[in-house]
C-alpha positions in Angstrom: 0.0 0.0 0.0 1.0 3.6 -0.6 2.2 5.7 2.3 0.4 9.2 2.5 2.6 12.1 3.6 0.8 14.6 5.8 3.8 16.8 6.4 3.2 20.5 5.5 6.2 22.7 4.5 5.9 26.4 5.3 8.0 29.0 3.5 8.1 32.5 2.2 10.5 34.6 0.2 12.6 37.2 2.1 14.7 40.0 0.8 17.5 41.8 2.5 17.1 45.6 3.0 20.8 46.1 3.0 22.4 44.1 0.3 19.2 43.0 -1.8 19.9 39.3 -1.4 16.6 37.3 -2.0 16.0 33.8 -1.0 13.3 31.2 0.1 13.0 30.8 3.9 11.6 27.4 5.2 10.2 26.9 8.6 8.5 23.8 10.2 5.3 25.5 11.5 3.2 28.6 11.3 4.2 29.4 14.9 7.8 29.7 14.1 7.3 32.2 11.2 9.2 35.4 11.6 8.6 38.5 9.5 12.2 39.7 9.9 15.3 37.6 10.3 19.0 38.1 9.7 20.4 38.0 6.2 22.7 35.1 5.7 25.1 37.1 3.4 25.5 40.5 5.3 23.6 40.2 8.6 21.2 42.9 7.4 17.4 42.8 7.9 15.9 39.9 6.0 12.2 40.8 5.4 9.3 38.7 4.2 8.7 40.1 0.7 4.9 40.0 0.9 4.9 42.0 4.2 7.5 44.5 2.7 5.1 45.1 -0.4 2.1 45.6 1.8 4.2 48.2 3.8 5.2 50.0 0.6 1.6 50.0 -0.6 0.5 51.5 2.8 3.2 54.2 2.6 2.2 55.2 -0.9 -1.5 55.4 -0.1 -0.8 57.6 2.9 1.8 60.0 1.5 1.5 63.6 2.4 -1.6 65.3 0.9 -1.2 68.0 -1.8 -3.8 70.2 -0.2 -6.6 71.8 -2.3 -8.2 74.3 0.1 -11.8 75.6 -0.2 -13.3 78.5 1.8 -15.3 77.0 4.7 -17.1 80.1 6.0 -17.5 83.7 5.1 -14.3 85.8 5.1 -13.6 88.8 7.4 -12.1 91.9 6.0 -10.3 94.4 8.2 -9.0 97.8 6.8 -6.3 99.9 8.5 -5.1 103.3 7.4 -1.9 105.0 8.6 -1.1 108.4 7.0 -1.4 107.6 3.3 -0.8 103.8 3.6 -3.8 101.4 3.6 -3.7 97.8 4.7 -6.5 95.3 4.0 -6.4 92.1 6.1 -8.6 89.2 4.7 -9.2 86.3 7.1 -11.1 83.0 6.5 -11.4 79.4 7.4 -10.5 76.9 4.8 -10.6 73.1 4.6 -8.8 70.7 2.3 -11.1 68.7 -0.1 -8.7 65.7 0.1 -7.7 65.2 3.7 -10.2 67.6 5.4 -7.4 69.6 7.1 -8.8 72.9 8.5 -6.8 76.1 8.6 -7.5 79.7 9.6 -5.6 81.9 7.2 -5.0 85.6 6.7 -3.8 87.6 3.7 -2.6 91.2 3.7 -2.8 93.6 0.8 -1.2 97.0 1.1 -1.6 100.1 -1.1 -1.7 103.8 -1.2 
């Protein structure tokens, strides 16, 4: 009769962050899995490629917002005059359409 093997081999591919070495890492059980180990070539960080790509994807999705502000409420105008110099201060609350960052901003225009 045939013998049935029930042994399961676990493995993943790891890549070194220091030297770029890439290799298959075998381990006997799920419990012994390690996301980061030591590179056999240079002793650098040997990282699971799947986890590394998920991390890169997360970073790319959450990179800094290129703000696109819209006026949130009505603006306030303040005018000051000293001798023949006139200053106009314009204030308003703005929000970013992409990340919902809220800012209170002011702008000064000067003239004679």
